[in-house]
C-alpha positions as CSV (number, residue, x, y, z in Angstrom):
1,M,6.6,-23.5,12.4
2,H,9.4,-22.9,14.7
3,A,11.5,-20.6,14.7
4,A,14.5,-23.0,12.7
5,E,11.7,-23.3,9.9
6,S,10.6,-19.4,9.3
7,Q,14.1,-19.5,8.9
8,K,14.4,-21.5,6.3
9,A,11.1,-20.8,4.7
10,L,13.1,-17.0,4.4
11,W,16.0,-17.8,3.7
12,A,14.6,-20.0,0.4
13,L,12.8,-17.3,-0.2
14,G,15.4,-15.1,-0.9
15,L,16.9,-17.3,-2.6
16,F,14.2,-17.3,-5.0
17,T,13.7,-14.1,-4.8
18,A,17.5,-13.8,-6.2
19,V,16.5,-16.0,-9.7
20,L,13.5,-14.0,-10.5
21,T,16.0,-11.0,-9.8
22,A,18.6,-12.1,-11.9
23,F,16.2,-13.5,-15.2
24,Y,14.4,-10.1,-15.0
25,T,17.4,-8.0,-14.9
26,V,19.5,-10.1,-17.9
27,R,15.7,-9.9,-19.2
28,L,15.1,-6.6,-19.6
29,G,19.2,-6.1,-21.0
30,I,18.8,-8.5,-24.2
31,K,14.7,-6.6,-24.8
32,V,16.2,-3.2,-24.5
33,F,19.9,-3.2,-26.3
34,H,19.2,-6.4,-28.5
35,G,15.6,-6.7,-29.3
36,Q,13.2,-5.5,-31.9
37,P,11.8,-2.2,-31.0
38,R,7.6,-2.3,-30.8
39,D,7.8,0.9,-32.1
40,T,9.9,2.1,-34.3
41,E,9.1,6.0,-34.5
42,L,9.1,5.9,-30.4
43,F,13.0,4.6,-30.8
44,E,14.4,6.9,-33.6
45,H,13.8,9.4,-31.0
46,A,15.1,7.8,-27.6
47,H,18.0,9.7,-25.9
48,E,20.0,9.2,-23.3
49,S,17.8,10.3,-19.6
50,P,19.2,13.5,-18.4
51,S,22.5,13.9,-15.6
52,V,20.1,14.5,-13.7
53,M,18.3,10.8,-13.4
54,T,22.4,9.6,-14.1
55,I,24.6,10.8,-12.3
56,P,22.4,9.5,-9.2
57,M,21.9,6.4,-10.5
58,A,26.0,6.2,-11.4
59,L,26.7,6.9,-7.6
60,L,23.5,4.1,-6.1
61,A,26.0,1.8,-8.2
62,I,29.1,3.0,-7.2
63,G,27.8,2.3,-3.3
64,T,26.4,-0.8,-4.6
65,I,29.7,-1.9,-5.6
66,A,31.9,-0.2,-2.7
67,V,29.6,-1.9,-0.1
68,S,29.9,-5.5,-2.1
69,I,33.3,-5.5,-1.9
70,L,33.4,-4.4,1.4
71,W,31.1,-7.1,2.7
72,V,34.3,-10.2,2.3
73,P,36.9,-8.8,4.9
74,A,34.1,-7.7,6.6
75,F,33.3,-11.5,6.4
76,L,36.5,-12.8,6.9
77,G,37.5,-11.1,10.2
78,H,39.4,-9.0,8.9
79,W,37.4,-6.0,10.2
80,T,34.2,-5.2,11.8
81,I,33.3,-1.5,11.0
82,L,30.7,-3.1,8.7
83,P,29.4,-5.7,11.4
84,D,29.4,-3.4,14.0
85,Y,27.2,-0.8,12.5
86,L,24.8,-3.9,11.3
87,Q,24.7,-5.2,15.3
88,S,23.6,-1.7,16.3
89,V,21.0,-1.1,13.8
90,L,19.6,-4.7,13.8
91,G,21.1,-6.2,17.4
92,E,22.8,-9.3,18.9
93,T,23.0,-11.6,15.7
94,H,24.1,-14.8,15.1
95,E,28.1,-14.3,13.7
96,P,28.8,-16.7,10.9
97,S,31.7,-19.0,10.5
98,A,33.9,-18.3,7.7
99,A,32.1,-21.6,6.3
100,E,29.1,-20.9,6.3
101,A,29.7,-17.2,5.6
102,L,31.1,-18.6,2.2
103,R,28.4,-21.1,2.4
104,S,26.2,-18.3,2.2
105,T,27.5,-16.5,-0.9
106,L,27.7,-20.2,-3.0
107,W,23.9,-20.6,-2.9
108,A,23.1,-16.5,-3.5
109,V,25.6,-16.8,-6.2
110,G,24.4,-20.0,-7.8
111,A,20.8,-18.9,-7.3
112,A,21.3,-15.7,-9.5
113,L,23.7,-17.6,-11.8
114,L,20.5,-19.8,-12.2
115,G,18.4,-17.1,-13.4
116,V,20.5,-15.6,-15.8
117,I,21.1,-19.0,-17.6
118,V,17.5,-19.3,-18.0
119,A,17.1,-16.0,-19.2
120,L,19.7,-15.9,-21.4
121,W,18.8,-19.5,-22.5
122,A,14.9,-18.1,-23.1
123,Y,15.9,-15.1,-24.6
124,A,18.8,-15.2,-26.6
125,W,20.6,-19.0,-27.0
126,Q,16.9,-20.0,-28.0
127,P,14.1,-17.4,-28.2
128,G,11.0,-18.9,-28.2
129,A,11.2,-22.0,-26.3
130,L,9.5,-19.7,-23.2
131,W,6.4,-19.6,-25.5
132,R,6.7,-23.5,-26.4
133,V,6.5,-24.1,-22.0
134,A,3.7,-22.0,-21.9
135,Q,2.3,-24.0,-24.8
136,A,2.9,-27.6,-23.1
137,L,2.0,-25.9,-19.9
138,P,-1.0,-23.6,-20.4
139,W,-2.3,-22.8,-16.1
140,L,1.1,-22.0,-15.8
141,Y,0.6,-19.3,-18.4
142,R,-2.2,-18.7,-17.5
143,W,-1.2,-18.1,-13.9
144,M,1.9,-16.2,-14.6
145,A,0.2,-14.2,-17.2
146,G,-2.2,-13.5,-14.9
147,K,0.5,-11.5,-12.2
148,Y,-0.4,-14.7,-9.5
149,F,-4.0,-13.8,-9.8
150,V,-3.0,-11.6,-7.0
151,D,-5.4,-9.0,-7.6
152,E,-8.0,-11.1,-8.2
153,L,-8.0,-12.4,-5.1
154,Y,-7.6,-9.3,-3.2
155,A,-10.3,-8.3,-5.7
156,A,-12.2,-11.4,-4.2
157,L,-11.9,-11.0,0.0
158,I,-11.6,-7.3,0.6
159,T,-12.4,-5.1,-2.5
160,R,-15.8,-6.6,-3.1
161,P,-16.6,-7.5,0.4
162,G,-15.8,-3.9,1.4
163,R,-17.8,-2.6,-1.4
164,C,-21.2,-4.7,-0.8
165,L,-20.9,-3.7,3.1
166,S,-19.9,0.2,1.8
167,E,-23.2,-0.6,-0.1
168,W,-25.2,-1.6,2.5
169,V,-24.4,0.7,4.9
170,S,-25.3,3.9,2.5
171,A,-28.6,2.6,1.6
172,H,-29.7,1.2,5.3
173,F,-27.7,2.8,7.8
174,D,-26.4,6.0,6.0
175,L,-30.3,7.2,4.0
176,G,-32.1,5.5,7.1
177,V,-30.8,6.9,10.3
178,I,-28.2,9.4,9.8
179,D,-30.0,11.5,6.9
180,A,-33.5,10.1,8.7
181,L,-32.1,12.0,11.9
182,V,-30.6,15.4,10.2
183,N,-33.9,15.5,8.1
184,G,-36.1,14.9,11.8
185,V,-34.1,17.8,13.3
186,G,-34.1,20.2,9.8
187,W,-37.8,19.5,9.9
188,L,-38.6,20.4,14.0
189,T,-36.2,23.6,13.4
190,A,-38.7,24.3,10.8
191,R,-42.2,23.4,12.4
192,V,-41.5,25.4,15.5
193,G,-40.2,28.3,13.2
194,E,-43.3,28.5,11.6
195,R,-45.1,28.4,15.5
196,V,-43.0,30.7,16.7
197,R,-42.8,32.8,13.7
198,R,-46.8,34.4,14.4
199,V,-45.7,35.8,17.5
200,Q,-43.5,37.9,15.5
201,T,-46.1,40.5,14.3
202,G,-44.0,43.6,14.4
203,F,-46.4,45.9,16.3
204,V,-45.7,46.9,19.1
205,R,-49.1,47.0,21.2
206,N,-49.2,43.1,20.7
207,Y,-45.7,42.8,22.1
208,A,-46.7,45.4,25.1
209,L,-49.9,42.7,25.7
210,Y,-47.8,39.6,25.5
211,F,-45.4,41.8,28.4
212,V,-48.7,42.5,30.0
213,T,-49.6,39.0,30.1
214,A,-45.9,37.4,31.0
215,S,-45.9,40.0,33.9
216,L,-49.7,39.0,35.5
217,L,-48.8,35.2,35.0
218,V,-45.3,35.7,37.3
219,L,-47.8,37.5,39.4
220,L,-50.6,35.2,39.8
221,Y,-47.6,32.3,40.3
222,L,-46.1,34.3,43.4
223,L,-49.1,35.1,44.9
224,A,-50.5,31.2,44.7
225,Q,-46.7,30.3,46.3
226,G,-47.2,32.5,49.0
227,T,-51.5,31.4,49.9
228,R,-49.9,27.9,50.1
229,R,-47.2,29.2,53.0
């Protein structure tokens, strides 16, 4: 895939992500603030989050809005603080013209509006419409209800083969080689220990006999070496 085609593919993926983000955000708002609670008891005891959570979220929202507003004069060339900062991070990039920036903005806003309209149609204007679509397109419903079967694909390509390989290694290599080697060293050490401990009788006379015998053997060895010379 050429660079231009890959950039177009990433651009299309970004637009699709914008549609999904807008759709699920509006869906969440409708479900939370206008839907029926699944658990009435939990709903009655629901309360606002503490300030330790709401204040950081508010600050993040203010920062997001500020950056969005400041992005417009940056694109129009009225000031260059934000573009210069991004250029220092991203390196040399293509600087879009005002027409290109406006066209990209309209595409992004249009994608978000599409997601908003579809969510409003499905959950506010025509409740139950998605269920009718699911009945008409059962394969699409199964695909989306199964979360695109990413987990199943991961399990088929990675989890199950990895488990089979691990079980084979555990049964053949781990038990047959590693454990056999360790157990063999332990068995050999135990056998040698059984033979050597018979020498450790605890009687001084036996140790004196061993010493004398060893000394005689060393002496005989030295005499033999001397006669050969």
